[in-house]
C-alpha positions in Angstrom: -141.7 -15.2 -63.1 -141.5 -18.9 -63.1 -139.1 -19.2 -65.9 -137.3 -15.9 -65.4 -137.5 -15.1 -61.6 -137.0 -11.3 -60.7 -133.8 -10.6 -59.1 -133.4 -9.7 -55.4 -133.0 -6.0 -56.6 -136.1 -5.9 -58.5 -138.0 -7.7 -55.6 -136.5 -5.2 -53.2 -138.1 -2.4 -55.3 -141.1 -4.3 -55.4 -141.1 -4.6 -51.8 -140.7 -0.8 -50.9 -143.7 -0.1 -53.0 -145.9 -3.0 -51.6 -145.2 -2.3 -47.9 -142.2 -4.7 -47.1 -141.1 -7.9 -48.6 -143.5 -10.2 -46.8 -146.2 -8.6 -49.0 -144.6 -10.2 -52.0 -144.9 -13.8 -50.6 -147.4 -15.9 -52.3 -150.3 -16.9 -49.8 -149.6 -20.7 -50.4 -145.9 -20.4 -49.4 -146.2 -18.0 -46.3 -145.6 -21.0 -44.0 -142.3 -21.8 -45.7 -141.3 -18.1 -45.4 -141.6 -17.9 -41.5 -138.5 -17.0 -39.9 -137.2 -15.1 -42.9 -137.0 -11.4 -43.2 -135.3 -8.6 -45.1 -132.6 -9.7 -47.5 -132.9 -13.4 -46.5 -136.7 -13.4 -47.6 -135.7 -11.5 -51.0 -133.0 -14.1 -51.7 -135.5 -16.8 -50.9 -138.2 -15.1 -53.2 -135.6 -14.5 -55.9 -134.7 -18.4 -55.8 -137.9 -19.5 -57.3 -140.6 -17.1 -58.9 -143.4 -19.4 -58.0 -142.9 -18.2 -54.3 -143.6 -14.5 -55.2 -147.5 -13.6 -55.3 -149.0 -12.9 -58.8 -150.0 -11.0 -60.4 -148.0 -8.0 -59.8 -149.7 -4.9 -61.5 -147.8 -1.5 -61.7 -149.8 1.3 -62.8 -148.1 4.6 -62.1 -147.1 5.1 -58.3 -149.7 2.2 -57.5 -148.9 -1.6 -57.0 -151.5 -4.4 -56.7 -150.4 -7.8 -55.7 -152.6 -10.9 -56.0 -156.3 -11.4 -56.8 -157.4 -10.4 -53.3 -160.6 -8.0 -53.4 -158.6 -4.8 -52.5 -156.0 -5.3 -55.5 -159.2 -5.7 -58.0 -160.5 -2.8 -56.3 -157.4 -0.6 -56.7 -156.9 -1.5 -60.3 -160.5 -0.9 -61.1 -160.4 2.6 -59.5 -157.3 3.4 -62.2 -159.1 2.1 -65.0 
């Protein structure tokens, strides 16, 4: 994602599954994203892959973002 950032279209598809584009913003970059939403936020994320919350784990219809406890619990429940 750093060397080859996701496109705005790919991020839009992930945002639908994640609950909105704000869910895709890396925690350390949230202050930079203040005031951006919708397509502007997706374009901002597409410019730099380091702005996107990682890891992104897709399993079936479920999506887990980051290393937060709830993401780990989702993943463990599926394994």
